[in-house]
C-alpha positions as CSV (number, residue, x, y, z in Angstrom):
1,M,-5.4,-36.2,-3.5
2,A,-5.0,-37.6,0.2
3,E,-5.1,-35.1,3.4
4,T,-1.7,-34.3,4.7
5,L,-1.7,-33.2,8.2
6,E,1.4,-30.5,8.1
7,A,2.1,-27.7,10.5
8,P,2.9,-24.2,8.7
9,S,6.6,-22.9,9.2
10,H,5.1,-20.5,11.8
11,A,4.3,-23.3,14.4
12,V,5.4,-23.9,17.4
13,D,7.8,-26.3,17.2
14,L,7.1,-29.2,20.3
15,R,8.7,-32.1,18.5
16,G,10.7,-34.0,20.8
17,R,8.4,-32.7,23.5
18,V,4.6,-33.4,23.0
19,S,2.6,-35.8,20.9
20,L,-0.7,-35.1,19.9
21,I,-3.6,-38.5,20.6
22,C,-7.1,-38.6,20.1
23,L,-9.5,-41.2,20.8
24,E,-12.2,-41.4,18.8
25,T,-14.5,-44.8,17.0
26,R,-17.7,-42.8,16.3
27,N,-17.3,-38.9,14.9
28,L,-14.0,-39.2,12.7
29,D,-14.7,-36.1,10.8
30,L,-15.2,-34.2,14.2
31,A,-12.3,-35.6,15.8
32,L,-10.3,-34.7,12.5
33,N,-11.3,-31.2,13.0
34,A,-10.5,-30.9,16.4
35,I,-6.7,-32.2,15.0
36,R,-6.4,-29.9,12.6
37,R,-6.9,-26.5,15.0
38,C,-4.2,-27.9,17.2
39,T,-2.0,-28.6,14.0
40,A,-2.5,-25.6,12.7
41,H,-0.5,-23.8,15.0
42,F,1.6,-26.8,16.9
43,R,4.1,-29.2,15.4
44,F,4.1,-32.1,17.2
45,E,6.2,-34.9,17.2
46,E,3.4,-37.4,16.7
47,I,-0.2,-37.7,15.8
48,I,-1.9,-40.5,16.8
49,L,-5.6,-41.5,16.5
50,F,-7.0,-44.5,18.2
51,T,-9.8,-45.8,16.6
52,D,-11.6,-48.7,15.1
53,Q,-12.1,-47.6,11.7
54,D,-9.9,-47.7,8.5
55,W,-8.7,-44.4,8.3
56,S,-5.1,-42.7,6.3
57,V,-4.1,-39.1,6.7
58,G,-1.0,-38.0,5.8
59,G,1.1,-36.9,9.0
60,M,-0.9,-39.4,11.3
61,T,-0.4,-42.7,13.1
62,V,-3.6,-45.1,13.2
63,V,-3.9,-47.3,15.8
64,R,-6.8,-49.7,15.9
65,C,-8.3,-50.3,18.9
66,E,-12.1,-51.8,20.1
67,P,-15.0,-49.6,18.9
68,I,-15.8,-47.3,22.0
69,R,-19.7,-47.5,22.6
70,S,-19.7,-45.6,26.0
71,A,-17.9,-43.3,28.2
72,K,-17.2,-46.1,30.8
73,A,-15.4,-47.8,27.6
74,Y,-13.8,-44.4,27.0
75,S,-12.4,-44.5,30.6
76,K,-11.2,-47.8,30.6
77,F,-9.0,-47.4,27.7
78,M,-7.5,-44.3,29.1
79,L,-6.4,-46.2,32.2
80,G,-4.7,-48.7,30.1
81,D,-1.7,-49.3,28.4
82,F,-2.4,-46.5,25.2
83,H,0.8,-45.3,26.6
84,R,3.1,-47.1,24.8
85,H,2.6,-46.2,21.5
86,V,3.7,-42.9,22.6
87,H,7.5,-42.1,22.5
88,T,7.7,-38.3,23.7
89,P,7.6,-37.4,27.7
90,H,4.1,-35.6,27.4
91,F,0.9,-36.0,25.1
92,L,-1.9,-33.7,24.6
93,V,-5.3,-35.4,24.7
94,V,-8.3,-34.0,22.3
95,Q,-11.5,-34.9,21.7
96,W,-13.9,-33.6,18.8
97,D,-15.3,-31.4,21.7
98,G,-12.1,-30.3,23.3
99,F,-9.1,-28.4,21.0
100,V,-6.7,-25.3,21.0
101,I,-8.8,-22.0,20.8
102,H,-6.0,-19.6,21.8
103,P,-2.6,-20.7,20.5
104,E,-0.6,-17.6,21.7
105,R,-1.7,-18.6,25.1
106,W,0.7,-21.5,24.8
107,R,3.1,-21.7,28.0
108,A,6.6,-24.1,28.4
109,D,6.3,-24.0,32.0
110,F,3.0,-26.2,31.2
111,L,5.1,-28.9,31.0
112,A,6.5,-28.8,34.1
113,Y,3.6,-31.1,35.2
114,D,2.4,-34.5,34.3
115,Y,-1.4,-33.4,34.5
116,I,-3.2,-30.4,33.7
117,G,-6.7,-29.6,32.7
118,A,-9.4,-27.4,33.1
119,P,-10.2,-26.3,36.9
120,W,-12.8,-28.2,38.5
121,P,-13.9,-25.2,40.9
122,H,-16.7,-27.6,43.0
123,H,-13.8,-30.0,43.8
124,D,-11.1,-29.6,46.8
125,H,-8.4,-31.3,44.1
126,A,-9.5,-29.0,41.3
127,V,-7.0,-29.7,38.5
128,G,-9.2,-31.4,36.3
129,N,-10.8,-32.0,33.3
130,G,-9.2,-34.8,31.0
131,G,-11.3,-34.4,27.6
132,F,-8.4,-31.9,26.9
133,S,-5.4,-32.3,29.1
134,L,-1.6,-32.3,28.9
135,R,0.0,-35.8,30.2
136,S,2.9,-37.3,31.1
137,V,3.9,-40.9,30.0
138,R,5.3,-41.1,33.5
139,L,2.0,-40.4,34.9
140,H,0.3,-43.3,33.0
141,Q,2.8,-45.9,33.9
142,A,2.3,-44.7,37.7
143,I,-1.7,-45.7,37.1
144,D,-0.6,-49.2,35.8
145,T,0.4,-49.6,39.4
146,L,-3.0,-48.7,40.4
147,D,-5.9,-50.9,41.4
148,K,-8.9,-49.8,39.4
149,P,-12.0,-51.4,40.9
150,E,-14.0,-48.3,39.6
151,C,-12.3,-46.1,36.5
152,H,-14.9,-44.1,35.5
153,P,-14.5,-40.8,34.9
154,E,-11.2,-41.3,34.1
155,D,-10.0,-38.1,35.3
156,S,-11.7,-38.3,38.3
157,F,-9.8,-41.6,39.0
158,I,-6.6,-39.8,38.3
159,C,-7.2,-36.2,39.8
160,L,-9.8,-36.9,42.7
161,W,-9.7,-40.5,43.9
162,N,-5.8,-41.1,43.5
163,R,-4.2,-37.9,43.5
164,P,-2.5,-38.8,47.0
165,Q,-1.4,-42.1,45.5
166,L,0.2,-40.4,42.3
167,E,1.6,-37.4,44.3
168,A,3.3,-40.1,46.9
169,M,4.8,-41.0,43.5
170,G,6.2,-38.1,42.8
171,M,3.7,-36.7,40.5
172,R,3.2,-33.0,39.9
173,F,-0.5,-31.6,38.9
174,A,-0.5,-28.2,37.8
175,P,-1.5,-25.5,40.5
176,Y,-5.3,-23.8,39.8
177,E,-4.4,-21.0,38.0
178,L,-2.2,-22.2,35.7
179,A,-4.8,-25.0,35.2
180,R,-7.4,-21.7,34.3
181,E,-4.6,-20.6,31.6
182,F,-4.3,-23.8,30.2
183,S,-8.1,-24.7,29.7
184,A,-11.8,-24.0,30.4
185,E,-14.7,-26.4,30.9
186,A,-18.3,-25.0,32.3
187,D,-16.5,-21.6,32.8
188,G,-13.2,-19.3,32.8
189,Y,-13.1,-18.5,29.3
190,E,-12.4,-14.7,30.5
191,A,-8.8,-16.1,31.1
192,R,-8.7,-16.9,27.3
193,P,-7.2,-20.3,27.9
194,F,-5.0,-22.3,25.7
195,G,-8.2,-24.7,25.2
196,F,-11.2,-25.8,26.3
197,H,-13.4,-28.8,26.3
198,R,-17.5,-28.8,26.0
199,F,-19.8,-28.7,23.2
200,G,-22.1,-26.1,25.4
201,N,-19.4,-23.8,24.8
202,F,-18.5,-23.5,20.9
203,N,-19.4,-20.0,20.9
204,E,-16.2,-19.2,22.5
205,A,-14.1,-21.6,19.9
206,Y,-16.0,-20.5,16.1
207,D,-17.2,-17.4,14.8
208,E,-20.4,-17.1,13.5
209,P,-20.1,-18.9,10.4
210,G,-17.7,-21.2,11.3
211,L,-20.0,-22.8,14.0
212,L,-22.5,-22.6,11.8
213,A,-20.9,-24.5,9.0
214,F,-19.8,-27.1,11.9
215,L,-23.4,-27.6,12.9
216,R,-24.2,-28.3,9.3
217,A,-21.9,-31.0,9.5
218,A,-22.9,-32.7,12.7
219,P,-25.0,-35.7,13.7
220,D,-28.3,-34.9,15.0
221,A,-27.1,-37.1,17.9
222,I,-24.8,-34.4,19.1
223,V,-26.9,-31.0,18.3
224,R,-29.5,-33.2,20.2
225,S,-27.8,-33.7,23.4
226,T,-27.4,-31.9,26.7
227,E,-24.7,-30.0,25.6
228,G,-26.8,-28.9,22.2
229,R,-29.2,-27.8,24.6
230,A,-26.6,-25.7,26.5
231,L,-24.8,-24.2,23.1
232,L,-28.5,-23.3,22.4
233,K,-29.4,-20.9,25.0
234,N,-25.8,-20.0,25.1
235,S,-26.4,-19.0,21.2
236,L,-29.5,-17.2,22.1
237,L,-27.7,-14.9,24.8
238,L,-25.2,-14.0,22.8
239,G,-27.6,-13.2,19.9
240,R,-26.2,-15.6,17.2
241,R,-29.6,-16.0,15.5
242,D,-28.4,-18.1,12.7
243,V,-26.9,-20.7,15.0
244,V,-30.1,-20.5,16.9
245,R,-32.0,-21.3,13.8
246,E,-30.1,-24.5,12.8
247,L,-30.0,-25.8,16.4
248,A,-33.4,-25.0,17.1
249,R,-34.4,-26.5,13.3
250,R,-32.8,-29.6,14.3
251,R,-33.7,-29.8,17.9
252,L,-37.8,-29.6,16.7
253,G,-36.8,-32.3,14.8
254,G,-36.3,-34.7,17.4
255,A,-38.2,-36.6,19.9
256,L,-41.5,-34.9,21.4
257,R,-40.2,-34.0,24.8
258,M,-36.9,-32.4,23.0
259,R,-39.7,-30.4,20.5
260,I,-41.3,-29.3,23.6
261,D,-37.9,-28.3,25.8
262,T,-36.8,-26.6,22.8
263,L,-39.8,-24.0,22.4
264,S,-40.1,-23.7,25.9
265,I,-36.5,-22.3,25.9
266,L,-37.1,-20.0,22.8
267,G,-40.2,-18.6,24.4
268,R,-38.1,-18.1,27.6
269,Y,-36.0,-16.2,25.9
270,G,-38.9,-14.0,24.2
271,L,-40.3,-13.1,27.4
272,Q,-37.1,-12.4,28.8
273,R,-36.1,-9.9,26.1
274,L,-39.9,-8.7,25.9
275,F,-39.6,-7.5,29.7
276,S,-36.1,-6.2,29.3
277,R,-37.0,-3.5,26.4
278,R,-40.1,-2.9,28.9
279,A,-38.0,-1.8,31.9
280,S,-35.4,-0.2,29.4
281,A,-38.1,2.1,27.8
C-alpha cells in the first residue's frame, strides 16, 4: 500500500496559515523522513516537494524541477518564483537535515514575522539560517524585485546582504531571542528549540537507536561529509558507542586522508579519556 502523509488527530492545525515545502533531488528518502518528523505533530495546508524524480506519496504535492547538483543551484531555486505554488501566507522550509525536534515549542507569534531561522551569533543581522526556516510568501514576492548578481548562500542574500532593503519594503525579521526558540544550527540547543538544521547535531534529534537506524540507511556521501565528521566528534563526547562504531566503520572505508583523520579523532579522544581518568584518580 502506498504511503499517505496524514497528521494524527492531536496535531496542531496550521491549515490556512502554513504550508510545508522541501526541495530535494538527491536524497528523497531522507527528505521524506524529515517531512514525516514535521507532519507527526502538525497539520499543514499543503506539503510540497520540489524534485526532478517520479515520486508519489499520498497527501503530498510533487512539483517537478531541474536536478539540484550544488548548493549554489539550491540558492538560485530558493530565490526564484517557486512561491507561486504556495497558497498560504507562510511556509516552513525543511531539508533532510533540518526539521522539527521539539514540537511543543511551537508559538503562534512565529507567524508575526516574514522570516525566522536559527540565529547567527557571529553576524550583526543575526537571523538567520535558511535550512529550517519559516517565511512569508510576501517576503519572496519582495525578493522577486531585487537584483541578484550574487545569490549564494540564499539565506545570506536575504538576511545579510538585502535585509535593509527588505525591511524598507515592510518585511519583518524575527528578533534574536525568538529565533533562538525557533531553531538552532551550530549551537543554542540548551534552549530546546522548535527545530534545527545540521547533520553534525543529529544527536539532538534522535535517541541512539534511532540515529543508528538513520545512519545505516544514509549514503556514504553523507556519512563521510564534513558534517559526518562533526557528528562523530559529538557522538564521542556523548558516549554513544554504537553510533561511534557505525560512523567510524563507514568513514574508515573512505579515502586514505579520511581514514587517517578518523583514526586521529578516535586516538585523541582515547588519550583525553586516559588523562581524564588519571587526573580524577
